[in-house]
N, C-alpha and C positions, 0 to 999 in steps of 0.2 A: 504494500499500499504506500502510495506516494502522493505528496501534496506540496504545494508552495504558496507563500504569501509574500507581499511586498513590504519592505521596511526602508529605512533610510539611515544615513550617517553623515557626519560632517567631514569636509575636506577643507581645512582652514576655516573660513566663514561661509563657505558654499555648501550646498546640499548635494548628496549623491543618493541614488536609489540602490538598494540592496535587496536581492531575492533570497528569501529564507526557504530552503528546501528541506523537507522531512521525509525520510523513508523508514518504514516499519516492516521488518521481514522476520522470517523464522531464523533461529540460531541462538547462540548463547546470549542471555540478557546483558546487553551493554548499552551505553549511552555515549556515542562518540560525536564530537563536533570538530568540523574542519572549515578551512577558508581564511587563512591568514589572520588569526584571532589574537587579540591582546589577552592578558591574563584575566581581566575583569569580565571579558566575554566568555572565556572558558568556564568561569565560575557560574555562568548562567545555568548550567546543567543541574546543579544542586538546587538553585533557587526555583527553577521551573518545576522540577519534579515535586518539590515540597509544596509549592504554591498550588499545583494541580491537585495534589492529595488533599490539602486543607480546604480546597474549594469544592470538594465532593466528587472529583473525577478519578476513578480507579482504572488502571490499564493492566491487561495481562502482560506478563514479562515477555518482552521481544527484544530483538536486536534493532536499536534505534540509531540512525545516522542523520545528523543535521549538518547541512552545508550552507554557508553564507557566501554568495557569489555577487560580483566577480571576485576571483581569488587574488587578484593583483592589488586590491585596495585593502589596506589594513583596517580591521574593524576594532574599535575601542568603545568604551563606555558600557552602560548597563541598559541602554534603550532597546536591546534585542530580546529582552525577556518576554514581552507580550507577543511579538510575532513568532517567536519559537513555540510558545505555548499554543497559539492558534493553529500553526502549521502542524503541530503534533496532534492536536485534537482532530483536525481535518484528516490527517493520515490514518488515525485510528477509526474514523468514520463517525465521530460525534457531530461534526459539522459538515454539511454537504459542500462539495468543492465550489459550486457556482455561488455560494453565499459569501465567499471571500474574494471574488474577482474584482479587479480594479479598485481595491481598497488598500490604503496604507495603514499599517499597524506600527505603533511605536510606544514604548513605555517600560519602566522598570517595575519588577514585581517584588513585594515583600513576601516573607514566608507564609503569611496568612492569605495571600492572594490580592492584597490591596495594591493599587497602582500609584507609583510615585512619579513626580515630575522629573523631567530630564532637560538637559541644556541643548541648544541649537534647533529647537522645534521650528522656529520661523523660517530659517533657511531651508530646512528639509521639506517643509510643507509647500513653500514657494516653488522649490524645484519640482516637487511632485505634481503641482498644478500645471507647470510648464510642460510636463511629460504626459499630460492628459489624464491624470488620476482624478477620479470623481469624488472620493470621500476619504476621510482620515479618521481613525479611532485612536485616541491618545489619552493620557492621564487628565483627570478633571482639572488639576491645577495649571495645565498648559493650554486650556481651552481658549482663554482670552487672547493669549499670544498668537495662537494659530488662526483665530478668527479675524486677524488683521488682513489675512490674504483673501481676496475675493475669488469667487467662481470655484470654490471647492467646499464640500459639506464637511463640517467639523463636528465630531461627537466626543465629548469629554466623559470618560467613565471613571468610576471610583474603584472598581475592583474587577478581577478576571471574570467572576460569575456574571456580573452585569454585562460585560462584553459578549459573552457566549449567549446569554439569553436574548440580547439584542439582535445578534446575528441569526438566531433561530426564530425570531419573531415573536417570542413569548412576552417580552417586554420591549419598551421603546425608549431609547435615550434621546432626550431632546437635542435637536440640532442647534448648535451655537449660532447666533445671529452675527453676521459680518459687521464689524464695528467701524473700520475705516477711520474717518475723522469725526464721526458722529458724537463721540463721547469726549471730545477734546475741548478743554476750556482755554481761555486766554492765559498767557503766562503771567504769573503774579510773583513779583519779587519783593522781598522785605528790605531791600537796599536800593539806592537811587543816586544818580550823579549830583543831584541837587544838595546832597549831604556833604559834598567835597568843597571845602572852602579854599579859595586861592587856587594856585596851580593851574591857571587858565591855559598856559602853554601845554601842560600835560593833557588836559582835556581836549584841546584842539588836535594835538598829535594822535591821541587815541581815536578821536572821531575820524580822522583821515585814514588811520590804519584799518579800522573796521570797515569803512566805506569801500576800500579796495582790497581787503583781506591781506594786508601787508604785515610781515613779521615786525615786531616792535621790541626795542630794548631800552630800558630805563637805567641810567647810571646816576646814582645820587646817594646822599647820606641816609642813615637810618631815620625813620620817622618822617620822611618827606612825603609820604603818600603813595609810594610805588605799588605796594600790595593792595591798598584801598582802591586805587584806580582800576587795577587789573581785575579785582573781584567784581567790579560793576560792568565789565565789558559785556557779559551776556544780556544785560538789561537794555542795551542799545543795538543788539544784533537782530536783524529781521527774522521773522518766524520761519521755521523749517518748512519746506515743501513736503508733500506726502511721500514722494520718492526718497528724499533725504531722511525722513523719519524712519521709514522701513529699513533703509540701509544702516542707520545707526542702531536700530533695535536688533537687527541681525548680528551685529558685532557683539552687543551686550548679551544676547541670547547664547551665542557661541562661547562666550567667556563664562557663562553661568551666572551673570550678574543681574538678571531680571527678577524682580520680586514675584512671589506667588500670585497668580491671577492678574499680573500686570499686563497692560496692552501696549500700545504704541508709545514710544518715547517722543515727547513733543518739545522738550527744552534742549537747546544746544548744549553739548557737553562742555564742562569746564573742569579740566583735570589739573591737579597741583601735586605732582609727584615730589616726594621728599628727596633731598640731595644724596641720601644714602642709597638710592635706588640702583639696582644692577642693570647692566645693559640688556639682559634678557627680559627683565620686567618692563623696561622702557620701550624696546623695539619689538618684542615678542619673541617667542621661541619655545624651547622645550624639546623633549624627545619626540613628541607629536606636537608641533608648534601651535601655540594659541596666541590670540591678539595681545599686544602690549599697550602701554599707555598711549602711544602715538596713534594707535588705531581706536582706542577708546575716546580719543579727543577728535575723531573724524567729524568734519563739518562743524567743529566748535573751536575751543580755545585750549591750549596747553600753556600753563603758566609755570615757568621755572624761577622760583624765588631763590635768591642768593645763588645765582647761576654759577659763579666761580667755585662754589663749594662742591659742585658735582664733579665726579671723576672725569678727567680730560678725555680718556678713551671712550667713556660713555657719551659725552657730548658730541664727539666726532662722529659717532654712528648716526647722528641725526642729519648729517649733511645730505646724504642721498635721498632719504624719505622727504625732506623739506623740498627738494627740487622736483621729485617725481610724483609726490602725492600718494605713493604707495611703497610698500616694502616687501621684498620677496626673500623668503627663508628657505634654504635647501637643506634637506635631510636625506638619509639613505633611502627612505621610502617614497620620496618625491619632493616637489617644490610647492610652497604655500605662499600665496600672495594675499597681503592684508592691505586694505585702504588706509591711508594716513594723510588725508587732505585737511590740515588744520592750520589755524592761525597761531603762530608761536609768539608768546609774550614773555619777556624775561626781565629780571631785575637784578642788579649787581651794585656793589659798593665800588667807589673809585680807588680804594686803597685798603690795606688790611684792617685799619681801624675804622674806616668808613667816612672820615670827615675831610679828606683832601678836597679842595685846596685851602680850607680854613686852617691856616697854620697856628691859630690860637688854640686849636683842639687837636690837630693832626701833627704828630711828630715822626711820621714814617719817612724813612730815607728814600731817595730816588731809586736806588737798587731794590729796595723792598717793594716799592710800587711797581717797578718794572717786572719783577718776578711774579707778583700777584697778577698783573694784567696778562702776562704771557700764559697763564692757565687757559686762556681763551685764544684759540689760533685765529690767524687772520682769515683763512678760508671760512671758518664758522662765523666770524664777525661780518664777512662779506655777504653772508646769506641773510643778515638782518636788514630788511628794507629801510627801516627808520631806527635811528638811535638818538636818544634825547637826553641831554644833561638836565638833571633835576636839582633844583635848589630847595633849601629848607623853607617852610612856610613862614611868612612874616606875621607878627602878632595882629597887625591891623587887618590882614586878610582872614586870619583864623576866626575872628569874632565880628566880621562884617555882617551886618544884617541883610545886605542885599542877597537875594536868592539867585543863584546861577541857573543855567539851563538844566532842566530836568532830563531824565533819561528818555522820556517820551519826545521831548523836543529834538534831542540828538538823533533819536531813532528815526523820526520823520525825515530829517535831512539825509540820513544815510540811505534810507529806502529809496528816496528820490534819486540820489546819485547811483545807486546800484541798478535802478531801473534804466538809467541811461547806459550803463555799462552793458547790461544784458542785451539791450537793443543793438548796441554797436558790435558786441563780441559774439553774438549767437552763430554767425556763420563760421566762426573759428572753433566752435565747440568748446568754449571756455566761458566762465561767468564773470570773472573779476579782473581788474587791471593787473593785479599781481601775477596773473596767469597768461598775460599777453605774450604770444610767441615772439622770440627775438627778431625774426625776419619781418614782422608786421608793425614794429614799434614806430618807425618813422611815419608810416602811413596813418596809424591810429592817433598819434600825437599831433599830427598836422602842424609841424614847426615851420615858421616863416624864416627868412634869411637872418634876421637879428637874433632869433632864438637858437638857430643852428650855430651861429657864430659864438653865442654864449655858451652853449654846450661844449663846443670845441675848446674854448678857453678854460672851462672847469676841468675837462678831461686832462688837458696838458698841465695845468697849474698843480693839480692835486695828484697827478700820476695815477689816475683811477684805473681799475680793471674794466674789462668790457661788461662784466656782471654789474659792477658798481655804477657805471654810467647808465646802464639800462634800468637799474632800480630807481635812479634819480628820475628818469623819464617816466617810469610807471607811476611813481608817487606823484609827479607833476600832473599826470593825466587824472589821477583821482582828485587832486585839489581843484583842477579845472572843472571836473564834474560837480563837485560840491558848490562851486561858483556858478554852475549852469553855463560854463563857457564851452563853445564848440571846439576851440583850439587851445593849445597850451601856450600861455603868455610868459613873458619874462618873470613877472612876480610869482607865478606858480613854480617856476624852476628855482628861483632863489629860496622860496620857502622849503621846497623839497631838499635843496642843498643843506639847509640848516638842520635837517634831520639825518644827515649822513656824516656825523662827526667821526664815526668809526673808520672812515676812509683816510683820515689823517690823525687818528688817535694813536699815539706812540707813547707807551708808559703813561706818565702823568701829564705830559705836555699838551695833550689835546683837550684838557678840561679847562 
């Protein structure tokens, strides 16, 4: 007696279909599992047999062989317990073969037959829908997550018995209603830019950075408001689109970070890894690679506070993902690609004590400052689109009764600027000025003769790299969009240049 059912697994953050085959034949009573299995999948034999027994299903002793195909994909996790049980029940004749056709089964079983939630459901269900699967039966706690995907029937079961009775038609599990964006409320934050007193130049730079999704570095003394500004960046970022929300939710689902019964993630991620983080945790990896912090920050912000306290080798690994918007990790069993299109915001002190150039408080020597700054390589600095020197807040600004722009005011201007970008860049398959292809910069910035002459002077005077001058032009384009200007003017270039102090920052001399 032979039967097979459909299941799924994760490959990075993408789903894959797995066929679970069960064969029951005469011979010595054994329970063999094959198909390139991880140890936790091999342990499913004991969980499945005990769960079936405790759910009231008794089998005559037979030779049982379970195969998970294709054999060249490594299977890991505990999500195959349910499909193995259903395939086995069908092979023994408890469930007619036609009752399990075109249905995806996934879920972990406890020893008493209860179904437990598993990670990666969203990616697996989405892939199954694209392959023409009609319905999916999965753990009750995963039903909200799976219901994000349209055009596939989702049934959330609490135990194995409930699944079998549903297949046989004795009882009916209610189909989960597709949620989509119906249950999404507007983002509500308990912080606002209006709470930031003074530091108007920081707020202006932040608004420009968010409008064009430019990487931003703050250099300044402790207590100047660097972290305070960074934490408020999500309050001025435009709302996620449906596709972006699904993409982010897939990453968090694959990482196992979605809460029970949670649905679509609607807030842009804001990740703040500690400076003691390992390279693997930041970039992603493991024996079977999983997403790292840069992928968890996809379509959002990653804030590196005290940037120079991070290991230099760890920071250097950010260079390629920042440029490409993705990271590929290769292992013996295959390559895994994770998205990492995020806005990098970082903060650092100008010297070991943090107070340079205030010599009344800073007593660091120039060699000390040089050694401290050299922890950050020039190639990494070159990837920061904007670099701003931050001064301490003046008393008169700190207790000024005048209310500055709110997050809503800034967000409105940013949305307008991004609307101009989207219309201009749609044919290039990018969304923001920071992503403008190098070959299209001159055409999209529309420089006239005097602006072209100014750019040449800046390039030669400051001995910029090609990447450096391109970033000045991209930031200039964003400033022009905020000014609703069709072309980039001299004043836009000068302001963009003021945010590129990293191009001529050498030791403490550039501050």
